C-alpha positions in Angstrom: -9.5 -24.8 11.5 -6.7 -26.1 9.3 -5.5 -23.3 7.2 -3.2 -22.7 4.2 -2.1 -19.1 4.4 -1.0 -17.1 1.4 0.8 -13.7 1.8 4.0 -11.9 1.1 4.6 -8.3 2.5 4.5 -6.8 5.9 0.7 -6.3 5.6 0.2 -10.1 5.7 2.3 -10.7 8.8 0.0 -9.4 11.5 -3.0 -11.5 10.3 -0.8 -14.6 10.2 0.4 -14.0 13.8 -3.2 -13.5 14.9 -4.4 -16.7 13.3 -1.6 -18.7 14.9 -2.3 -17.1 18.3 -6.0 -17.8 18.0 -5.1 -21.5 17.9 -5.8 -22.4 14.3 -3.5 -24.9 12.6 -1.6 -23.3 9.7 -0.5 -26.3 7.7 1.4 -24.3 5.0 2.4 -20.8 4.2 2.6 -19.8 0.5 4.6 -16.7 -0.4 6.5 -15.2 -3.3 10.0 -16.4 -4.1 13.0 -14.7 -2.3 14.4 -11.8 -4.2 17.8 -10.0 -4.5 17.9 -6.8 -2.6 20.4 -4.0 -2.1 23.8 -3.3 -3.7 25.1 -6.7 -2.5 22.3 -8.5 -4.3 21.8 -10.7 -1.3 18.7 -12.9 -1.3 16.0 -11.7 1.0 13.1 -13.6 2.4 9.6 -12.2 2.3 8.3 -10.9 5.7 5.7 -13.7 5.7 8.3 -16.4 5.1 10.3 -15.0 8.0 7.2 -15.2 10.2 6.4 -18.7 9.1 9.9 -20.0 9.8 9.8 -18.5 13.3 6.8 -20.6 14.0 8.1 -23.7 12.3 5.5 -23.7 9.5 6.3 -25.3 6.1 6.8 -22.7 3.4 6.1 -23.0 -0.3 7.3 -20.4 -2.8 6.0 -21.0 -6.3 7.1 -18.8 -9.2 3.7 -19.3 -10.7 0.9 -20.6 -8.4 -1.3 -21.7 -11.4 1.2 -24.2 -12.8 0.3 -27.8 -12.5 3.2 -28.7 -10.2 2.2 -25.9 -7.8 -1.5 -27.0 -7.8 -0.4 -30.5 -7.0 1.8 -29.3 -4.1 -1.1 -27.3 -2.6 -3.4 -30.4 -2.9 -1.0 -32.3 -0.6 -1.9 -30.0 2.3 -5.5 -30.7 3.3 -7.0 -27.5 4.7 -10.5 -26.3 5.7 -9.9 -22.9 4.2 -7.2 -20.8 2.4 -6.6 -17.3 3.8 -5.0 -14.8 1.4 -3.5 -11.4 2.3 -1.5 -9.4 -0.3 -0.1 -12.6 -1.8 0.7 -11.1 -5.2 -0.5 -13.8 -7.6 -4.0 -14.6 -8.9 -5.4 -18.0 -8.0 -6.9 -20.4 -10.5 -10.4 -21.7 -10.2 -9.0 -25.1 -9.4 -7.2 -23.7 -6.4 -10.2 -21.6 -5.3 -12.3 -24.7 -5.1 -9.9 -26.8 -3.2 -10.8 -26.2 0.5 -14.1 -27.0 2.1 -14.8 -23.3 2.9 -13.1 -21.9 -0.2 -10.6 -19.1 -0.2 -11.0 -15.8 1.7 -9.1 -12.6 1.2 -8.2 -9.9 3.6 -8.6 -6.8 1.4 -7.5 -3.4 2.5 -10.5 -1.4 1.4 -14.2 -1.1 1.9 -15.4 -3.1 -1.0 -16.7 -2.7 -3.6 -14.5 0.5 -3.6 -10.9 0.2 -4.5 -10.5 -3.3 -6.0 -7.0 -3.9 -7.1 -3.4 -3.9 -6.0 -2.9 -0.6 -4.1 -6.2 0.3 -2.3 -4.4 1.9 0.7 -2.4 4.4 -1.2 -5.1 5.4 -3.7 -7.5 6.1 -0.8 -5.1 8.7 0.5 -4.2 10.1 -3.0 -7.9 10.5 -3.8 -8.7 12.3 -0.6 -11.1 9.7 0.9 -12.3 10.3 4.4 -12.3 6.7 5.4 -10.9 3.3 4.4 -11.1 -0.1 6.0 -10.7 -3.8 5.6 -13.1 -6.3 4.0 -13.0 -10.1 4.5 -14.3 -11.5 1.2 -14.9 -14.8 -0.5 -12.5 -15.2 -3.4 -13.7 -16.0 -6.9 -12.2 -15.8 -10.4 -12.7 -12.0 -10.8 -10.4 -9.4 -9.2 -11.7 -8.7 -5.7 -15.3 -9.3 -6.9 -16.4 -12.0 -4.5 -19.0 -11.8 -1.8 -18.2 -9.9 1.4 -18.3 -11.6 4.8 -17.6 -8.6 7.0 -15.9 -5.2 7.0 -14.6 -2.6 9.3 -14.1 1.1 8.5 -11.1 3.2 9.6 -11.1 7.1 9.4 -8.3 8.6 7.3 -6.6 11.4 9.3 -5.9 14.8 7.7 -2.1 14.0 7.6 -2.5 10.3 6.9 0.2 8.7 4.8 0.2 5.5 2.8 2.5 4.0 5.4 0.5 5.0 8.5 -2.8 3.8 6.9 -1.1 0.6 5.9 -0.2 -0.1 9.6 -3.7 0.7 10.8 -5.4 -1.5 8.2 -2.9 -4.3 8.9 -4.0 -4.4 12.5 -7.6 -4.3 11.6 -7.1 -7.1 9.1 -5.6 -9.3 11.9 -8.5 -8.5 14.2 -11.2 -9.1 11.6 -9.9 -12.4 10.2 -9.7 -14.0 13.6 -13.3 -12.9 14.4 -14.5 -14.1 11.0 -13.0 -17.6 10.7 -15.2 -19.4 13.4 -18.3 -17.6 12.1 -17.5 -18.8 8.5 -17.0 -22.3 9.8 -20.3 -22.3 11.7 -22.2 -20.8 8.8 -23.1 -17.7 10.9 -21.4 -15.5 8.2 -22.7 -15.6 4.7 -21.0 -13.7 1.8 -22.9 -10.6 0.7 -22.9 -9.8 -3.0 -21.0 -6.7 -4.0 -22.7 -3.9 -5.9 -20.6 -3.6 -9.0 -22.0 -0.2 -9.9 -20.1 1.3 -6.8 -16.7 -0.1 -7.6 -13.5 1.7 -8.5 -10.1 0.4 -9.3 -6.8 0.8 -7.4 -4.0 0.0 -9.9 -0.5 -1.1 -9.0 1.9 1.6 -8.0 4.9 2.5 -10.1 7.9 4.8 -9.5 7.0 7.0 -12.4 3.7 8.0 -10.9 5.6 9.8 -8.1 6.8 12.6 -10.5 5.1 15.7 -9.3 3.2 17.7 -12.0 3.4 21.2 -10.7 0.5 22.3 -13.0 -1.9 20.4 -10.7 -3.6 21.9 -7.6 -1.4 22.1 -4.5 -4.0 20.0 -2.6 -3.7 17.2 -5.2 0.1 17.3 -5.0 0.0 17.2 -1.2 -2.2 14.1 -1.2 0.1 12.4 -3.7 3.1 13.1 -1.4 1.3 11.5 1.6 -0.2 8.6 -0.4 3.2 7.6 -1.9 4.9 7.8 1.5 6.9 5.5 2.0 6.9 3.9 -1.5 7.5 4.8 -4.3 7.5 8.4 -2.9 6.7 11.7 -4.7 9.6 13.6 -6.3 10.6 16.5 -8.5 14.0 17.7 -9.8 16.4 20.1 -8.3 19.2 21.3 -10.6 18.9 18.0 -12.6 18.9 15.7 -9.5 15.9 13.8 -8.1 14.5 15.5 -5.0 11.9 13.5 -3.0 9.4 15.5 -1.0 8.4 13.7 2.2 6.4 16.3 4.0 4.4 19.3 2.9 1.3 21.4 3.5 -1.0 23.5 1.4 -0.7 27.1 2.5 -2.1 30.5 1.7 0.0 32.4 4.3 2.6 35.0 3.5 3.3 35.9 -0.1 0.4 35.0 -2.4 0.9 33.1 -5.6 0.8 35.5 -8.5 -0.8 34.8 -11.9 2.5 34.8 -13.8 4.2 32.4 -11.4 5.4 29.3 -13.4 4.2 26.1 -11.6 7.2 24.6 -9.8 8.7 28.0 -9.0 10.0 28.6 -5.5 8.3 31.8 -4.3 9.3 32.0 -0.7 12.1 30.7 1.5 12.4 30.6 5.3 14.7 28.7 7.6 12.3 25.8 8.1 10.5 25.6 4.8 10.1 26.9 1.2 7.0 27.5 -0.8 6.4 26.3 -4.3 3.8 27.7 -6.8 1.4 25.0 -8.1 -1.2 25.3 -10.8 -3.6 26.4 -8.1 -2.4 27.2 -4.6 1.0 27.0 -2.9 2.8 24.0 -1.5 4.9 24.5 1.6 7.7 21.9 1.9 9.2 20.8 5.2 11.1 17.6 4.5 13.1 16.4 1.4 15.7 13.9 0.2 18.1 14.7 -2.5 19.4 12.0 -4.8 22.1 9.9 -3.0 21.5 11.6 0.3 19.4 10.8 3.4 16.0 12.3 4.2 16.4 15.6 6.0 14.4 18.6 7.2 14.3 21.7 4.9 16.3 23.5 7.6 19.2 21.1 7.2 18.8 21.0 3.4 19.2 24.8 3.2 22.5 24.6 5.1 24.1 22.8 2.2 22.1 23.7 -0.9 20.9 27.0 -2.3 17.2 27.6 -2.8 16.1 31.1 -3.6 12.8 32.6 -4.9 12.7 32.2 -8.7 14.2 28.7 -8.7 12.1 26.4 -10.9 11.8 22.8 -9.8 10.7 19.9 -12.0 13.0 20.4 -15.0 13.8 17.0 -16.6 16.8 15.2 -15.2 19.9 15.7 -17.5 
């Protein structure tokens, strides 16, 4: 098939590579504009652009895909189908109706659950037991189109947003390559979603990583895993941001007492420290202090004092 491929982050690279390897002709790659990154403010290409250039595929980077000039540009690349994976912009009805077989999206959830921008992370944060990938026909609504096929993936007990991302990226690549010839032949027909079963996965923000110690330790532990590696969960240690990268819920050793203020360190050992939550205790193993590298609690304790009674989470001064 002749394909226009739209995607931006790492999640979209593996499917693009798989489509090329399967012998389809990718006539154009559409991705977000380059952005400044780092202290040097150097312009950085998107991962999908880098992949496209390696394969000698033309790249188009519209600021707004719905603008007339962008629509006109797309119309100049005749394609049987548009394949979209984490592109980052909504498509107009004019664009959706351009190719013969319409536009299909590689969505990282088992639709109709977790429509929206961050289905991978929210599945972990909410304690789901499985996630997956759905190949869906795109329409005007947000992830509301008919479903061609899907594949489930179990969520492990210590799954992080990053590890689930990598699993679903591979599944997305596998599924789209299987689906394309069946869509072309008419073997696959889109199945309508049951809107009553949907839930929304809103875009992530740095502010949602602030740990609210009044919540259950289990809820906090899932937040830490779900926001790993971005935007990460954090608290405050003596006025500085302290990211928490690895933790467990524990009931071993000293029990949380009724008068423990949430956020209070209640036990310190050489490899971990325990923090009282609203319900339960969080045992922390890996942290990162503002301006420092990620490190084990064992290494952190060599340079910073943490004693029972210390209260974490006070607002940064």
